[in-house]
TORKEFI-892772 format. One line per 2 residues: for each residue x, y, z of C-alpha. Coordinates in Angstrom, 2 decimals. Example, Ala and Ser with C-alpha at 12.3 -4.5 7.8 and 13.67 -1.06 7.14 Angstrom:
! residues 2
12.30/-4.50/7.80; 13.67/-1.06/7.14;
//
This chain:
! residues 547
-36.25/25.89/48.08; -32.61/25.72/47.12;
-31.41/24.26/43.85; -28.06/22.88/42.81;
-26.89/22.43/39.25; -24.21/20.00/38.15;
-22.52/20.41/34.76; -20.60/17.39/33.46;
-17.63/18.21/31.24; -15.64/15.47/29.52;
-15.59/12.60/32.05; -15.64/14.74/35.19;
-16.84/12.81/38.25; -16.94/14.29/41.74;
-16.46/11.81/44.55; -17.25/12.55/48.17;
-15.82/10.23/50.81; -18.65/8.89/52.96;
-18.94/6.04/55.46; -20.06/2.78/53.88;
-23.18/2.73/56.06; -24.43/5.93/54.47;
-24.42/4.49/50.92; -28.00/3.42/50.23;
-29.16/0.75/47.82; -29.55/1.65/44.13;
-33.09/2.65/43.09; -34.68/2.89/39.64;
-36.54/5.96/38.40; -38.12/6.59/35.00;
-37.47/10.02/33.53; -40.26/11.97/31.87;
-39.12/13.67/28.64; -40.91/17.03/28.63;
-39.02/19.24/26.15; -37.13/18.59/22.92;
-35.17/21.37/21.23; -34.55/20.01/17.75;
-31.65/21.44/15.74; -31.06/20.98/12.04;
-28.78/18.16/13.17; -29.16/16.84/16.69;
-31.56/17.59/19.55; -31.43/18.62/23.20;
-33.75/16.64/25.49; -35.02/17.94/28.83;
-36.26/15.30/31.28; -37.64/15.60/34.81;
-38.26/13.36/37.81; -39.22/13.70/41.48;
-37.15/11.51/43.79; -37.03/10.75/47.51;
-33.58/10.54/49.07; -32.36/9.14/52.37;
-29.70/10.82/54.44; -26.26/10.26/52.96;
-25.33/8.88/49.55; -28.02/7.61/47.18;
-27.63/5.94/43.78; -30.48/6.37/41.30;
-30.53/4.54/37.97; -32.62/6.69/35.61;
-34.33/4.94/32.70; -36.09/6.28/29.60;
-32.78/7.87/28.60; -31.59/8.20/25.01;
-28.69/6.15/23.73; -25.40/7.37/22.28;
-25.61/10.59/24.29; -23.04/13.37/24.06;
-21.75/13.10/27.66; -20.12/16.53/27.48;
-23.55/18.12/27.07; -25.02/16.61/30.25;
-26.38/18.91/32.97; -28.24/17.78/36.09;
-30.26/20.09/38.36; -31.40/19.10/41.86;
-33.42/21.08/44.44; -33.40/21.23/48.26;
-29.63/21.40/48.55; -29.03/17.91/47.13;
-25.48/17.43/45.82; -24.83/15.54/42.59;
-21.61/13.61/43.10; -21.31/11.75/39.79;
-23.24/10.70/36.71; -22.51/7.96/34.19;
-24.29/7.13/30.95; -24.64/3.51/29.86;
-26.44/2.05/26.85; -28.95/-0.74/27.39;
-27.93/-3.60/25.12; -30.41/-6.16/26.46;
-31.77/-8.22/23.59; -35.32/-7.01/24.17;
-34.18/-3.42/23.80; -32.01/-3.50/20.68;
-34.84/-4.08/18.21; -36.59/-1.13/16.65;
-40.39/-1.11/17.10; -40.79/-2.20/13.46;
-38.23/-5.00/13.84; -39.83/-6.17/17.08;
-43.26/-6.27/15.42; -41.84/-8.30/12.51;
-40.07/-10.68/14.89; -43.28/-11.19/16.90;
-45.14/-11.95/13.67; -42.50/-14.54/12.71;
-42.80/-16.21/16.13; -46.61/-16.31/15.89;
-46.50/-17.75/12.37; -43.92/-20.29/13.54;
-46.27/-21.46/16.30; -49.11/-21.69/13.77;
-46.84/-23.69/11.46; -46.12/-26.17/14.28;
-49.86/-26.66/14.77; -50.34/-27.33/11.04;
-47.46/-29.81/11.02; -48.99/-31.62/14.01;
-52.34/-31.83/12.23; -50.69/-33.28/9.11;
-48.95/-35.90/11.26; -52.29/-36.94/12.80;
-53.91/-37.18/9.34; -51.02/-39.34/8.12;
-51.50/-41.68/11.08; -55.23/-41.92/10.41;
-54.60/-42.67/6.74; -52.07/-45.36/7.70;
-54.62/-47.05/9.98; -57.29/-47.01/7.25;
-54.85/-48.47/4.74; -53.97/-51.26/7.17;
-57.68/-51.99/7.80; -58.32/-52.20/4.05;
-55.69/-54.89/3.78; -57.13/-56.88/6.72;
-60.67/-56.57/5.35; -59.58/-57.78/1.95;
-57.99/-60.89/3.43; -60.98/-61.68/5.70;
-63.01/-64.15/3.63; -65.50/-64.66/6.48;
-67.40/-61.45/5.53; -70.28/-61.52/3.13;
-70.13/-59.54/-0.10; -72.63/-57.00/1.24;
-70.76/-56.56/4.52; -67.43/-56.24/2.74;
-68.84/-53.67/0.29; -70.31/-51.63/3.15;
-66.97/-51.62/5.01; -65.04/-50.60/1.91;
-67.45/-47.71/1.26; -66.97/-46.50/4.83;
-63.18/-46.79/4.59; -63.07/-44.99/1.24;
-65.23/-42.09/2.42; -63.06/-41.63/5.49;
-59.85/-41.81/3.47; -61.13/-39.25/0.94;
-61.96/-36.82/3.74; -58.56/-37.26/5.38;
-56.75/-36.85/2.06; -58.64/-33.61/1.33;
-57.84/-32.29/4.80; -54.16/-33.12/4.37;
-54.09/-31.35/1.00; -55.61/-28.23/2.59;
-53.18/-28.27/5.49; -50.19/-28.76/3.17;
-51.33/-25.76/1.08; -51.71/-23.74/4.29;
-48.23/-24.84/5.38; -46.79/-23.65/2.04;
-48.38/-20.22/2.46; -47.02/-19.97/6.01;
-43.51/-20.81/4.80; -43.75/-18.14/2.07;
-45.01/-15.54/4.56; -42.25/-16.36/7.07;
-39.61/-16.12/4.31; -40.85/-12.64/3.31;
-40.91/-11.48/6.92; -37.36/-12.77/7.48;
-36.17/-10.72/4.49; -38.00/-7.68/5.83;
-36.46/-8.26/9.27; -32.98/-8.42/7.73;
-33.59/-5.06/6.01; -34.93/-3.50/9.22;
-31.94/-4.70/11.25; -29.56/-3.11/8.73;
-30.94/0.30/9.71; -29.06/2.37/12.25;
-31.44/1.72/15.13; -30.22/3.27/18.36;
-31.15/1.43/21.59; -32.09/3.46/24.63;
-29.76/4.04/27.56; -29.60/4.60/31.28;
-28.08/7.25/33.53; -26.58/6.32/36.88;
-26.45/9.35/39.21; -25.04/9.44/42.74;
-26.63/12.02/45.06; -25.76/13.20/48.56;
-28.37/14.57/50.92; -27.63/16.02/54.38;
-31.04/14.87/55.58; -33.84/12.72/54.19;
-35.59/14.84/51.61; -37.29/14.95/48.24;
-35.82/16.67/45.19; -37.01/17.77/41.77;
-34.49/16.62/39.16; -34.02/18.16/35.72;
-31.64/16.49/33.27; -30.55/17.94/29.91;
-28.39/16.35/27.24; -27.84/16.37/23.47;
-28.43/13.41/21.16; -26.99/13.22/17.62;
-29.59/11.01/15.92; -32.28/13.62/15.39;
-33.01/16.72/13.36; -35.51/18.53/11.17;
-35.82/19.79/7.62; -38.14/22.57/6.46;
-40.89/21.99/3.94; -43.59/24.27/2.60;
-47.13/24.03/1.24; -47.93/26.93/-1.09;
-51.51/27.63/-2.12; -52.47/30.09/-4.86;
-56.24/30.14/-5.25; -56.53/32.97/-7.75;
-54.10/35.34/-9.47; -55.62/38.35/-7.72;
-55.37/36.93/-4.20; -52.44/36.55/-1.74;
-50.32/33.42/-1.67; -50.81/31.21/1.38;
-47.59/29.68/2.65; -47.62/26.94/5.29;
-44.25/26.56/7.00; -43.79/22.98/8.24;
-41.04/20.73/9.53; -40.19/17.09/8.92;
-38.81/15.91/12.26; -36.95/12.64/12.67;
-35.33/11.02/15.68; -33.64/7.72/16.40;
-32.54/8.40/19.97; -33.75/5.08/21.37;
-36.62/6.62/23.38; -40.07/7.80/22.36;
-40.80/11.50/22.70; -44.29/11.22/24.14;
-46.40/14.41/24.21; -43.36/16.67/24.43;
-43.09/20.41/23.90; -41.08/21.06/20.75;
-38.71/23.88/19.92; -37.28/23.94/16.42;
-33.96/25.74/16.10; -32.05/26.74/12.99;
-28.82/26.16/14.90; -26.49/23.20/14.56;
-24.37/22.31/17.63; -22.27/19.95/15.49;
-20.77/22.88/13.56; -18.64/23.98/16.52;
-18.29/27.42/18.08; -14.60/28.21/17.53;
-13.94/30.91/14.94; -11.36/29.94/12.28;
-7.86/31.40/12.24; -5.68/31.69/9.14;
-2.07/30.56/8.99; 0.64/32.13/6.87;
0.31/31.62/3.13; 3.59/30.54/1.56;
4.03/30.41/-2.20; 6.10/27.69/-3.86;
6.79/26.48/-7.40; 4.73/23.58/-8.63;
6.70/20.36/-9.03; 4.73/17.87/-11.15;
4.76/14.24/-10.08; 4.49/11.71/-12.90;
2.87/8.37/-12.20; 1.96/5.57/-14.56;
-0.28/2.63/-13.86; 0.72/-0.46/-15.87;
-1.31/-3.49/-16.69; -0.01/-6.90/-17.71;
0.72/-5.69/-21.23; 2.96/-2.94/-19.80;
0.86/-0.22/-21.49; 0.39/2.92/-19.37;
-3.18/3.42/-18.22; -4.90/6.32/-16.52;
-5.45/5.67/-12.81; -9.02/4.82/-11.93;
-11.04/7.63/-10.42; -12.19/7.28/-6.86;
-15.83/7.78/-6.25; -17.77/8.35/-3.10;
-21.44/7.79/-2.44; -23.55/10.07/-0.33;
-26.80/9.34/1.41; -29.63/11.75/1.89;
-31.58/11.86/5.08; -35.23/11.66/5.36;
-36.32/9.19/2.63; -39.70/8.62/3.88;
-42.09/11.49/3.10; -45.63/11.91/4.22;
-48.47/13.05/1.94; -47.94/16.04/-0.33;
-50.46/18.22/1.44; -49.51/16.89/4.86;
-51.62/18.85/7.32; -54.64/20.27/5.54;
-55.42/23.96/5.44; -58.32/23.88/7.89;
-56.15/22.04/10.42; -53.56/24.79/10.23;
-55.90/27.76/10.38; -55.07/28.48/14.02;
-51.55/27.05/14.22; -50.12/30.56/14.63;
-51.78/30.73/18.04; -49.53/27.91/19.29;
-46.18/28.91/17.78; -43.94/31.76/18.89;
-40.83/32.83/16.99; -37.63/34.02/18.64;
-35.06/35.46/16.23; -33.34/37.82/18.64;
-30.21/35.66/18.84; -27.85/34.19/16.28;
-30.31/31.43/15.40; -34.08/31.46/14.96;
-36.22/29.18/17.12; -39.89/28.21/16.85;
-41.54/27.34/20.16; -44.53/25.06/19.58;
-46.94/24.87/22.49; -48.97/21.98/21.09;
-47.61/18.65/22.41; -46.31/16.20/19.83;
-45.35/12.53/19.97; -42.31/11.55/17.88;
-41.43/7.83/17.94; -37.83/6.65/17.78;
-38.09/5.18/14.29; -35.87/7.43/12.13;
-38.88/8.32/9.98; -39.98/11.85/9.17;
-43.00/13.22/11.04; -44.76/16.36/9.89;
-45.18/19.27/12.31; -46.88/22.58/11.51;
-44.91/25.74/12.32; -46.46/28.91/10.87;
-48.98/30.12/8.32; -48.43/33.24/6.23;
-50.60/35.15/3.79; -48.27/36.94/1.40;
-49.27/39.70/-1.03; -48.01/38.70/-4.45;
-47.90/39.87/-8.03; -48.47/37.22/-10.67;
-47.10/36.79/-14.16; -46.45/34.02/-16.63;
-42.99/33.06/-17.78; -41.97/31.13/-20.90;
-38.74/30.06/-22.60; -40.12/28.45/-25.77;
-36.68/27.47/-27.02; -36.38/25.09/-24.07;
-40.00/24.32/-23.11; -43.27/24.81/-24.95;
-45.31/25.57/-21.80; -45.84/28.79/-19.89;
-45.27/28.80/-16.13; -47.25/30.85/-13.64;
-45.00/32.66/-11.16; -45.73/34.65/-8.02;
-43.36/37.41/-6.90; -43.24/38.04/-3.17;
-41.57/40.98/-1.44; -40.72/41.48/2.26;
-39.92/37.79/2.59; -36.93/38.49/4.87;
-39.09/38.48/8.02; -40.45/34.98/7.36;
-37.36/33.16/8.71; -37.44/30.75/5.79;
-34.79/28.11/5.14; -33.98/26.34/1.87;
-36.49/23.54/1.44; -38.92/21.65/-0.75;
-42.29/23.12/-1.69; -45.59/21.43/-2.49;
-47.48/23.67/-4.93; -51.29/23.92/-5.10;
-52.96/26.12/-7.71; -56.72/26.67/-7.97;
-57.25/23.88/-5.43; -55.20/21.29/-7.36;
-51.79/19.88/-6.54; -49.51/20.81/-9.44;
-46.09/19.56/-8.35; -43.00/20.19/-6.25;
-40.48/22.99/-6.28; -37.77/24.45/-4.08;
-37.08/27.59/-2.11; -33.39/28.45/-2.27;
-32.77/31.46/-0.07; -29.15/31.73/-1.29;
-30.31/32.96/-4.72; -33.16/35.24/-3.57;
-32.70/38.99/-3.79; -35.29/41.69/-3.10;
-38.09/39.61/-4.61; -38.71/35.91/-4.07;
-40.14/34.20/-7.14; -42.22/31.05/-6.63;
-43.15/28.91/-9.61; -46.76/27.70/-9.44;
-46.57/25.24/-12.31; -47.52/24.96/-15.97;
-50.63/26.49/-17.46; -51.80/24.72/-20.63;
-54.25/27.54/-21.32; -51.34/29.75/-22.40;
-50.31/28.46/-25.81; -46.73/29.32/-26.84;
-45.13/28.33/-30.16; -41.67/29.03/-31.55;
-41.40/28.54/-35.34; -38.42/28.92/-37.63;
-39.32/30.97/-40.72; -37.91/28.99/-43.65;
-38.93/31.66/-46.18; -36.61/34.25/-44.65;
-33.74/31.80/-44.20; -30.88/32.30/-46.64;
-27.31/31.09/-47.18; -24.99/33.24/-49.29;
-21.30/32.96/-50.11; -19.58/36.29/-50.49;
-15.86/36.04/-51.18; -14.26/33.85/-48.55;
-17.19/34.08/-46.14; -20.58/32.47/-45.73;
-23.53/34.55/-44.51; -26.35/32.43/-43.06;
-29.56/34.17/-41.99; -32.02/32.80/-39.41;
-35.51/34.09/-38.65; -37.97/32.97/-35.96;
-41.46/33.88/-34.82; -42.82/33.33/-31.32;
-46.62/33.31/-31.11; -48.52/33.49/-27.82;
-52.25/32.95/-27.32; -54.15/33.54/-24.07;
-57.15/31.18/-23.91; -57.99/32.12/-20.31;
-61.00/34.27/-19.44; -58.90/36.98/-17.79;
-56.02/39.20/-18.90; -52.49/38.08/-18.12;
-48.94/39.42/-17.99; -46.28/37.31/-19.66;
-42.47/37.38/-19.69; -40.82/35.57/-22.61;
-37.11/34.89/-22.98; -35.08/33.81/-25.99;
-31.55/34.49/-27.16; -29.24/35.67/-29.89;
-25.99/33.75/-30.38; -22.81/35.27/-28.94;
-19.38/34.80/-30.51; -16.03/34.60/-28.76;
-14.17/33.88/-32.02; -13.11/36.75/-34.26;
-13.85/34.66/-37.37; -17.49/34.21/-36.32;
-19.47/37.44/-36.58; -23.12/37.99/-35.62;
-24.78/40.58/-37.89; -28.19/42.03/-38.68;
-29.61/41.31/-35.26; -33.37/41.72/-35.19;
-34.72/41.83/-31.63; -37.98/43.69/-32.18;
-39.49/45.04/-28.94; -37.39/42.84/-26.67;
-34.98/44.07/-24.04; -31.63/42.94/-25.37;
-28.39/42.27/-23.47; -25.48/42.62/-25.88;
-23.10/40.70/-23.61; -25.23/37.63/-22.91;
-27.44/37.69/-26.01; -30.55/37.40/-23.83;
-33.80/38.80/-25.24; -36.71/39.51/-22.89;
-40.27/40.52/-23.78; -42.76/41.71/-21.17;
-46.23/41.78/-22.70; -49.87/41.91/-21.68;
-52.46/39.67/-23.28; -56.19/40.14/-23.16;
-58.49/37.14/-22.95; -58.34/35.13/-26.22;
-55.73/37.51/-27.66; -52.76/36.35/-29.78;
-49.46/38.18/-30.27; -46.42/37.40/-32.42;
-42.80/38.27/-31.67; -40.38/38.02/-34.61;
-36.59/38.02/-34.26; -33.58/36.94/-36.27;
-29.85/37.22/-36.95; -27.14/36.54/-39.53;
-23.97/34.56/-38.86; -20.87/35.26/-40.99;
-18.07/32.70/-40.89; -15.19/31.51/-43.18;
-16.05/29.34/-46.16; -15.24/25.68/-45.63;
-15.83/25.89/-41.86; -18.72/24.32/-39.95;
-20.23/25.78/-36.79; -21.31/22.96/-34.53;
-24.05/24.62/-32.46; -25.40/27.23/-34.85;
-29.10/26.42/-34.27;
//
């Protein structure tokens, strides 16, 4: 079986001159989307179809094609020696196609409620007619003196009972009509919001083939769409401080290509085709003197005013998040069997064998990638000057082989969700530190010792002494390791001098003023860490941020 491949670049169309009799009527064929390679921004879709061709030229209009396609990325493969003469993308702007699934559902609801409203209005009209007839009969009966008192009373009772029933029915229908109007008004507002979204309608691909003889051909079509992408996210579970950390690598995939990805094979790539492939080149760097330009903005009173600053707003993608845990642990226990990682090239790709369905709704859909069990060392960390709580942290080594990207983390400790954090690979060195949240069982206090505080004036200088005590209590049932940070002030003014620095057992950095204690605490043990300093400065001066 021979195969031909046609690569479309720019607007390249190949035309083959054929007799008019050999040009066959246009046929329609639905493409089956089988593979989606999702980049951080954009995606490459692979679609297939089996077609039957007559001898000569054949035009096939392929449907189930994404909209707003990058035409330069299009490739078409055909087997059995079939020649691809030309291919043209075209968006489908039929009214039925330009609504997103959500907008279409809302519009259908509005139409159904509108039909129900018409039925209610018709019923109210009938009740009004019945009430009008009864009112007219009451008038006739009242003027008919030929009736006896008993007969007249009986007729009036009948008329009144009927009128009361009709009036009650009309009141109910009017209340129902009011609720319908309110519901339709809310749906119209929701429809307006939905139509403001950047919904991308699907498209079509018109391909002209040439076959030497009547034959069948397997067609493969690849192209790149811009309205898609993925962002990494992580679930981190720490069950106990003496066990490994479990990290679940996941992806939030979104797409608004105009077609549904139904049971497709997914490949997630860390590449981004929108960044371009051309390496930068530097031009010559010429130096010149700065020439200031003076501009004044005047108002009506001719007073110069500073020009208004220009501001820009940015939007973040992916507003809609799924549940914090997303896919539960037991659902991910065997996910590694279905995902293979290829990091042999410039970018890393994750091939996921499990089929996934991603609708064209622009929303984020959670996909499991990998599960890791990472040996970790645990310690607590506290900065009591800034926060009274201690934070449990896990330190992980050999993280370089995990192919992690910067992303949001959902933290679970001892089976409980404790909050969100972030993994920022740009600031990670040999050890990756993951914060597992606050632990109220570690009680940290920072107290200023007023008894040791003193203010003395010696000559032209003031010497002010500060003393602090940090106390730490471990109320947990097991021993812990704790890192505590505080600071000594640092002066960059020769008239402000820091003296009598008391740092105790802390590691002290003279340049930054940072003090760091690394201590061990047994269960129910309390330790105190004193420190202090003296600030000397000229009399009559005030230091703004001395405490």
